[in-house]
N, C-alpha and C positions, 0 to 999 in steps of 0.2 A: 696630362697623364698622371697616374698614381704610382708612387714609388714605395718600395720596401727596402730598407737599409739593414743589412745583416752583418754584424760584427760582434765578436765577444768583448771588445773593448768599448766601454761607453764613450770615452773621449773620441775615439775614431768615428763612432756614429754621430756624435755631436758636431764634429768638424764637417762631415759631409752635409749634414742638415744646414749648417751655417753657410756653406758654399752655395746652397740652392734655395735659401729662404726667399729670395726675391725673384726666383725664376717664374716668368709669367705663364708658362705652359704646365706647371706642376700644380695639381689640385690638392694633393695630400701626400704626406710622408709618414710611414709607420716604421717601427723598429722591431728587430729580433736579435737575440744574442747567439744563436747558433743555427745550424741547418734544420734541425727538428722544429725549433720555434718558427723558422721561416716558412715551413710547410703549413704549420697551424695558422700563422698570420695570413698566408696566401688564401686559405679557405675563407677567412673572414673579410679581408680587404680587397682581394682580387686585383693586385697591382699590375700595371702594364710593364714595369721595369723593376728588376731587382738588382741592387748593388750588393754584391756578395763577397765577403771575405772568404779565403780558402781554408786556412788553418784555424779550426775552432773545435772546442771540446764537444763531446756528445755526438754530433754529426757534422762533418766538414762541408765546405761549400760545394765541392765536386760531387759528393754523394747526393746532396740536396738538389743540385741541378739535374742529376740523372732522374730522380723521382719526379721532379716538376716537368721534365721533358715529356713524360708520358701523357700529360694532360692535353686535351683537344685544343684548348686555347692557352698553350704554354707561354709563360711570360718571357720577355727578353731579359737575358742575364748578362750583367757586366761584372766580371770578377775584379775585386780590389785586393791587392796583396803586397806585402813587403818583400816577397821572394820572387825576383824576376826569373831566376833559373827554374824555379818550381812551376811558375805559371807559363812562361813564354817558351822555354826550351823543351821541357818535359811533355807538355800537353799540346803544343803546336796547333792552337786554334786561331781563329781570326784575331789579329792584333787589336782591333777596336773593341774586343771583348775583355780586355785587361787594362787596368790602371794600376800603376805602382804607387805605393804610399811613400811619402805623403802626397796625396792626390792633389794635383793642380787644377784650379777651377776651369781654365780654358780647355784642358784635355777632358775634364768631366763633362763640360757642356758640349764639346764636340762628340763625345761618345753617345750622349743622350740624343743628339740630333741625327746621328748616322748609324747607330747600331741596328742591325737587322735581327729578326728572330732567328735563334740558333736552329739550324736544320737537324733532323734526326740523324743524318749522316755525321754531322759534326759532333753531336752528342755521343754517338757511338764510339768516338775516339777517346772519350774520358775513361781513365783507367777504372777497373771495377774491383781492384784489390781493397781489402780492409772494409768492405761494406758491413754496416751494422744493422741495417734494416732491409726488409723487402717491402714492396709496395705494389698496389694494383688499383685500378679504378673500380669502384663499387657504387652503382647507382649514380654515376656521374661525379663521385667524390673520390679523392685519393685516400686509400686506407693504408696505414703503416703498421707493420708488425716487426718487433725487434727480433733479430736472428736468435738471440738467447731464448726466445719463447718457442722456437720452431723445433718440433720433434722429428719430422721427416718431410721429404718431398716425394710425391708419387706422380708418375706420368699417367695421364688419362687422355688418350687420343692426341690432339694437338696442343693440349694444355698441360700444366703441372699444378697439382694441388699441394699447397703447403699446409700441413697440420700443425696447429700451434695451441697455446694454452687456452685460447678463447674460441676455438673453432677451426675453420678452414678458409684459405684464401686462394683464389684461382689466378694463376700467373701465366702471362704470355711469354714465358721463357722456356728453354729446353733444359732437360736434366744434364745434358752434356756441358752446356755453358755453366750451369750452377756448380757442377762437379769440378770443373776447371778452376772456377773462381774461389770455391769454398772448401777446397780439398784439405785444408788444415783443421776444419771443424766438422765436416760431413764425410761419410764413407759410403760408397756404393755397395749395396747388399744384393741387388737384383737389377736386371736391365731396366726395371721400371721404378726403382726406389733408391733414394739417398737418405741416410739417417744421421742425426746429430750424435757424435761420439759421446758427448757428455750426458746424453739421455738414455744410453744403453744400460739395461739391467742385466740381461743374461741371454745365452743361447739355450734353446730347449729343443729336445728331440721329440717329435710327435709319434703317436702309435703307428702312423702310416709311414714313418721313416723320414719325413721331412724335417728340416732344421728351421726353426723360427726364432726370431729375435723379439725379446720383450723390452718394455720401456719402464723407466722410473717415472711415475706420475700419471700414466694413462694405461688403461686396460686394453691394449692393442698388441696384436702379434703380426709380424711381417715375415714372409718367407725369405730365407736366404738361399740363393741359388748355389749349386755345387761349384760353379765357376768362381764365385766370390767368397765362398766359405773359408778357404785358407787365409785370405787377407783379413776377413772379419775376425777370425779367431786370433790372429796375430795382433790386431789392433786392440781387442779386448784384453789380451794378456798384457800388452804394454800399458794400457790404462790402469790395470789392477796393480801395477808395480810402481805407479807414481805416488 
């Protein structure tokens, strides 16, 4: 099997590699320093198993695992962490999916031999707070977009379109779920639209009497419904006072 070892500490990666150097069933081991690098490495090396640290800069291991779980042939993920309360108590997943640092060789070998592919139901238990990226499969590959680059989410039938700096991304998520998770950064302006608060330019009244929202950076206008207009006005006022 092929392994990907993900940890922001080079010494931690080196130790895992040293523990597995003579493993007869491992054909290759590659490294990554955070969750975003792990996703890029996955595209290149297609590992069977990922040994993933949890707390890392840029993108942590939990968020990376969620993105990777969308893939048709999702890799088996074994979390390695120094925080037993963070991994075991808070996230309550299968115990063989977690190894505590310093990782012991016998437990590592046991996990590699017995860990099963994480099911979609198990992955859904991973908390979604503090996500920094959105992702979707495009032509069989995982495409990542930083939330900082997203202007708005727009519902279209059973999908959601994310408009970002470089185009659009079609998501198999709901506006309701995105609103619940991203309420600190995005605001509902219509039953079919969420917008990034830091991308708002102004509210404009059209000749027909509608109120539309304009953006900083793109020439797009989105209608603000009467129901959501008071909250949008309040938010814009608060933003202007910062």
